[in-house]
C-alpha positions in Angstrom: 0.0 0.2 0.0 1.2 3.8 -0.9 0.8 4.8 2.8 3.0 1.6 4.4 5.8 2.3 1.4 5.8 5.9 2.3 6.2 5.4 5.8 8.9 2.6 5.4 11.1 5.3 3.1 10.5 7.6 6.3 11.6 5.1 8.4 15.0 3.7 6.3 16.1 7.4 6.3 15.4 7.4 10.2 13.8 11.0 9.6 10.6 12.0 12.2 7.2 13.2 10.1 8.2 16.6 10.5 11.7 15.8 9.1 10.8 14.3 6.2 8.3 17.2 5.2 10.8 19.7 6.2 13.1 17.9 3.5 10.2 17.6 1.3 9.7 21.1 1.5 5.7 20.5 2.4 3.5 20.8 5.3 3.9 18.3 8.4 -0.1 18.0 8.2 0.2 16.9 4.2 2.8 14.2 5.3 0.8 13.3 7.7 -2.1 12.2 5.5 -0.2 10.8 2.8 0.9 8.6 5.6 -2.4 7.6 7.2 -3.7 7.1 3.8 -6.1 10.0 3.9 -4.6 11.9 0.6 -2.0 10.9 -2.0 0.6 12.7 -3.0 1.1 14.9 -6.1 3.3 14.9 -8.9 5.9 17.4 -6.8 6.1 15.4 -4.0 6.6 12.2 -6.1 9.4 14.4 -7.8 11.2 16.0 -4.8 11.0 11.8 -3.0 13.0 10.9 -6.5 15.8 13.7 -6.8 16.0 14.4 -3.1 15.8 10.7 -1.5 16.5 8.6 -4.8 13.0 6.9 -4.0 12.3 4.8 -6.7 8.6 5.9 -7.6 8.0 3.2 -9.3 8.4 1.1 -5.9 6.4 3.6 -4.2 3.7 3.1 -6.7 3.6 -0.3 -7.2 5.8 -2.2 -4.9 7.8 -3.8 -7.0 11.3 -3.4 -7.4 13.8 -1.4 -5.0 13.0 1.2 -2.5 15.5 2.9 -3.8 17.2 3.7 -7.2 20.8 2.2 -8.1 23.1 3.1 -10.6 22.6 2.2 -14.0 19.0 2.1 -13.9 16.9 4.6 -16.1 17.9 8.5 -15.4 15.4 11.0 -14.5 14.7 13.3 -16.9 12.3 16.1 -15.6 10.8 17.9 -18.8 10.8 14.6 -20.5 8.8 13.1 -17.4 6.3 16.5 -17.7 6.2 15.6 -21.3 5.3 12.3 -20.7 2.2 12.9 -18.3 0.9 15.7 -20.6 0.8 13.0 -23.1 -1.2 10.5 -21.1 -3.5 12.9 -19.7 -4.5 13.7 -23.1 -4.4 10.2 -24.9 -6.8 9.4 -21.6 -9.0 12.7 -22.3 -9.6 12.0 -26.2 -10.8 8.2 -25.0 -12.6 9.4 -22.3 -10.6 7.1 -20.2 -10.1 8.5 -16.2 -7.9 6.1 -13.9 -7.0 6.6 -10.6 -4.3 8.2 -9.2 -2.1 5.4 -8.2 -3.0 3.8 -11.5 -2.0 6.7 -13.2 0.9 7.2 -11.9 1.7 3.5 -12.3 1.0 4.1 -15.8 3.1 7.2 -16.4 6.2 6.0 -14.5 6.2 2.8 -17.5 5.8 5.7 -19.9 8.8 7.4 -19.3 10.7 4.3 -18.3 9.8 3.4 -21.8 10.5 6.6 -23.5 14.2 6.4 -21.8 15.1 2.9 -22.7 14.0 3.4 -26.5 16.0 7.0 -26.3 13.4 9.3 -26.9 14.3 13.0 -25.7 12.4 15.8 -24.6 10.7 17.7 -27.1 10.1 14.5 -29.4 6.2 15.4 -28.5 4.7 13.4 -31.8 6.9 10.1 -30.5 6.1 10.5 -26.5 2.4 11.0 -28.3 2.9 8.1 -29.9 4.3 5.7 -27.2 1.8 7.4 -24.7 -1.5 6.1 -27.1 -0.3 2.5 -27.4 0.6 2.4 -23.6 -3.2 3.6 -23.0 -4.0 0.8 -25.8 -2.9 -1.4 -23.1 -4.7 -0.3 -20.0 
């Protein structure tokens, strides 16, 4: 469960709830809501977990893989991730589909990983859109 994995990250880092909230530059109450499952972190919080603590977002959302990124794994590219999420949103809207936030996050991470492994770079909107469309077909 996402809330349990968020708590596991905090405990592994030996941080209090207040300390992790400060590290991620969010409010204490927001972090507490994430840990108790009453709220789901948005993209900015997920990005902060990745950049500041090297948390593997795929693991965080799905429970698969390792908690932290290891050397040699897909390198994070902020612009590509933003463009991938925008393309995913566009494809879902065109098909009249909605995904719950956790599932959408998993699909977005998978899209990003596919793009990186295929050598697609930020700015190649045509290819990003094509990959997003193909992935949405499988959802």
